[in-house]
C-alpha positions as CSV (number, residue, x, y, z in Angstrom):
1,M,190.5,97.8,134.3
2,D,193.3,95.2,134.5
3,E,193.2,95.8,138.2
4,K,195.4,98.9,137.7
5,F,192.7,101.5,137.0
6,C,189.3,102.2,138.2
7,F,187.3,104.6,136.1
8,V,184.3,106.3,137.7
9,D,181.7,108.2,135.7
10,L,180.1,110.9,137.8
11,P,176.6,112.4,137.2
12,G,176.3,114.7,134.2
13,Y,175.8,117.7,136.5
14,G,176.2,120.4,133.9
15,F,173.7,119.6,131.2
16,A,171.2,117.3,133.0
17,R,167.7,118.5,133.4
18,V,167.0,117.8,137.0
19,S,165.5,119.6,140.0
20,Q,167.7,122.1,141.9
21,Q,167.5,119.7,144.9
22,T,168.8,116.8,142.8
23,S,171.6,119.0,141.4
24,N,172.6,120.0,144.9
25,D,172.5,116.4,146.0
26,W,174.8,115.5,143.1
27,K,177.2,118.3,144.1
28,E,177.5,117.0,147.6
29,L,177.9,113.4,146.4
30,I,180.7,114.4,144.0
31,E,182.5,116.5,146.6
32,A,182.3,113.7,149.2
33,Y,183.6,111.2,146.6
34,L,186.5,113.4,145.4
35,L,187.6,114.3,148.9
36,G,187.2,110.7,150.2
37,R,189.3,109.0,147.6
38,G,192.9,109.2,148.7
39,N,194.0,107.1,145.8
40,L,192.3,109.3,143.2
41,A,195.1,110.2,140.8
42,L,193.3,112.1,138.0
43,S,190.0,113.7,137.3
44,V,188.9,114.2,133.6
45,I,186.7,117.1,132.8
46,L,184.7,116.3,129.6
47,L,183.6,119.4,127.7
48,D,181.5,119.4,124.6
49,A,183.7,121.3,122.1
50,R,180.6,122.9,120.6
51,R,179.5,124.4,123.9
52,G,182.8,124.9,125.7
53,W,182.8,125.7,129.4
54,M,179.6,125.8,131.3
55,E,179.3,127.4,134.8
56,K,179.2,124.1,136.6
57,D,182.3,122.9,134.7
58,L,184.2,126.0,135.8
59,E,183.0,125.4,139.4
60,L,184.4,121.9,139.2
61,K,187.7,123.1,137.7
62,S,188.1,125.7,140.5
63,W,187.2,123.1,143.1
64,L,189.8,120.7,141.8
65,E,192.4,123.4,141.7
66,F,191.6,124.7,145.2
67,H,192.0,121.1,146.5
68,D,195.2,120.6,144.5
69,R,193.7,117.7,142.5
70,R,195.2,116.8,139.1
71,H,192.8,117.1,136.3
72,L,192.8,116.8,132.5
73,V,190.4,118.8,130.2
74,V,189.1,116.9,127.2
75,A,187.2,118.6,124.4
76,T,184.8,116.0,123.2
77,K,182.8,115.7,120.0
78,M,185.4,117.4,117.9
79,D,184.0,115.5,114.9
80,K,180.8,117.5,115.3
81,L,182.8,120.7,114.4
82,K,183.1,120.1,110.6
83,S,185.6,122.8,109.5
84,L,189.1,123.2,110.8
85,S,188.3,126.8,111.7
86,D,185.3,125.7,113.8
87,Q,187.5,123.2,115.6
88,A,190.2,125.8,116.2
89,R,187.6,128.3,117.6
90,G,186.1,125.6,119.9
91,L,189.5,124.6,121.2
92,D,190.6,128.3,121.6
93,A,187.4,129.0,123.7
94,I,188.2,126.1,126.0
95,R,191.9,126.8,126.1
96,R,191.3,130.4,127.5
97,Q,189.9,128.9,130.7
98,C,192.4,126.0,131.1
99,G,195.3,127.9,132.5
100,A,198.6,126.2,132.0
101,S,197.2,122.9,130.8
102,E,196.3,122.2,127.2
103,P,192.9,120.6,126.5
104,V,192.9,117.3,124.6
105,P,190.7,117.3,121.5
106,F,188.8,114.1,121.3
107,S,186.4,112.2,119.0
108,A,184.8,108.9,119.8
109,I,184.0,108.5,116.1
110,T,187.5,109.0,114.7
111,G,189.6,108.0,117.8
112,R,191.3,111.4,117.9
113,G,192.8,112.1,121.3
114,V,192.7,108.5,122.6
115,R,196.5,108.1,122.6
116,E,197.0,111.5,124.3
117,I,194.5,110.7,127.0
118,W,196.2,107.4,127.8
119,Q,199.6,109.1,127.9
120,V,198.3,111.4,130.6
121,I,196.8,108.5,132.5
122,W,200.0,106.5,132.4
123,T,202.1,109.5,133.3
124,T,199.8,110.3,136.2
125,Q,199.9,106.7,137.5
126,N,203.7,106.9,137.7
127,R,203.8,110.2,139.6
128,P,204.1,110.3,143.4
């Protein structure tokens, strides 16, 4: 994008209905990609706010932390949680596993969170 950023969408390992072999192959592919990209500045973990953390998401988060990789947690589909109390519960459930970082609530429908995500990307780009 503008020759400044390269966005890569990795396989939907957490919710995809694939064989165990395919899932294992994806895991190896993702690990090789993440380890082999010296210029990788930020990983974004997308979580469905209605479902929260799944086991594979937590594995990825732990892996990123173990390898000291910057990451951002984004709670997607916030618009699917109709009431403010449902939104707060969804975010709280995600927040409990985030550690020190704050998840970014996001909605592709309303545009909520777009500015915040770009702020993190720009800030990350300018870090050593």
